N, C-alpha and C positions, 0 to 999 in steps of 0.2 A: 578196115574194121575184117579182120580174120570172116573166110568162107568157109563152109562146113565141108566142099570141096577142099579146100586147098587144103585145112586141116587132113583127111583122107589119105590127098598123094604124101605129103609129110610122112603120117606114119606110115602106109605105103613102103617108101622109102626104107626107114629105119627100121633096118635087116635084124640085127642084132638085140636079145633081149632090152641087152644096158640101153643100148638108143633108143629103144621103145619106154623103157621108163624115165630115163630126160626128157626124152620125148612129151611125157603125162606128166612128166612135173609141169614142166619149163608147160602145157597148154592148161594146166590145174590153174599155176600161179597169174597167167592173163585172164583165164574167167574170173577168177576171184577180182585180182582188180576192175575189167568190167564189170563187175558189177556194186564192187563194193566201193571203188573208187570216186566216181559220182558225188554220192552221201559223206566221205571221208574227208571229199576236196572240201564244200562247205560245210562241214564241222572244222572244220583247225580253220577255214578262212575267217568263219562269222565268231569264233569260238565254244567251245562249252555251256552247259546250262550253267550256271552258279559257278562261270569260272571270271578271275578279273582280268581276262586278258580284254583290254579294248579294240572293240574290229571296227575305231574309224579313229585318226590321227588329229582329229578336232580336239580340243578344251574343252573342256564341261562346261558351260552355258551358265551365268550367272544371268539371274532374271531375278526383279524384284516385282515382281504384277504380283496386284491383288488377289486375294481369296477368289475361290468359287462363287459366281452371289448363282443365285437359284433364281427359276424363271417368275416363281410368284414376286420375287422382291424388285425387277425387274417393273413390272407393271408399275406405271404412276397412278397415284392415290386419286385423278383429278375422273369423278362422276361415281366417286365413293358412297355417296350417299344416294343416289340414284339408283333404287335395284331392279328395272329394264335394265340401264346401261353393262350393270353387276353380274348382270345373270347375260347377254353377247356377249361380255368379255368371257365369262367365263365356258361359254359355246367355243368360244372363238378359239381359248388356249386350248380343251379340248380336241376342237377336231385340231389344231398343230400342234399336238402330241399323237393322238389315230394316228394320221398322215407318216410323222418320227420314226412311230412302229413298226407302219407296214413296208414303211421304206429299209429300214433297217432288217425285217424278214427280209424280200425277195432282195438283201444282197447276201445274206445267209441263204437262202435257197439257192442262188449264182451256183456261190462259192459248195454247195453242198452236189450241185450240178457238175458242175467242173470235178471233182474228188470223184465222182460216180465215172464222170466218163475217160478217164486215169486208171482208175481200176478195175478197169472193162479193157480199157486198150494193156492193161498190162499182165493182162489176165489172159487177151488172146496171146499175146507174146509167149507166154510160159506156155502155152500151150501149142505152140508153132515148131516151141525152140523143140518140149518134150518128142514130139511125135519126132524130127530131125535127127534126134539122140536113138531114137529107138531107128529111124530107118541108116542109122551109120552104124548101128549096134549088126544090122541083119546081115548089112556088107560084108564089116567085120567077119563075121562069125562067117561066110562068107567065104572070102577074103584066107582065111585060114584053113576052111574047111578044102581049097583047094590044094592048098600050098598041105597041107596032112598028105594026101592024095597024090601029093609029087615027093613026096618023101620027109618033107621038112616033118620033125620029134617034137617041137617047139622047150614050152619051161618046165 
């Protein structure tokens, strides 16, 4: 990865404005590729939303599966005459659904926490990059001022 000090020396070596312009263009292209490259890679690799491109080389699966069955249909009819057993079965069913809902909610919570952590990391990285850019601009202004004092007329 290119460090800011390497870029500074790269720009310091380029003395003519044409060389600087070429350096800036190269720097812009490299920066754009570093920022957008991973996202574009995954978009092209997995295909765009709505595209007909298959991300897998496997043929489509042929399945003769029965239609989905409701959980209420799975329970056997044994004991349907007994009101106590029926009430107990309903409690058990409600408990299972409650546990399932808690599990799903905890999975969503974990994903939300991951997303928040990634956002914080991205924001702190952006702030550091912004601080480095400001520092580089100050250094560039300093060297340009020195060059003008030494007789350089600039662009």
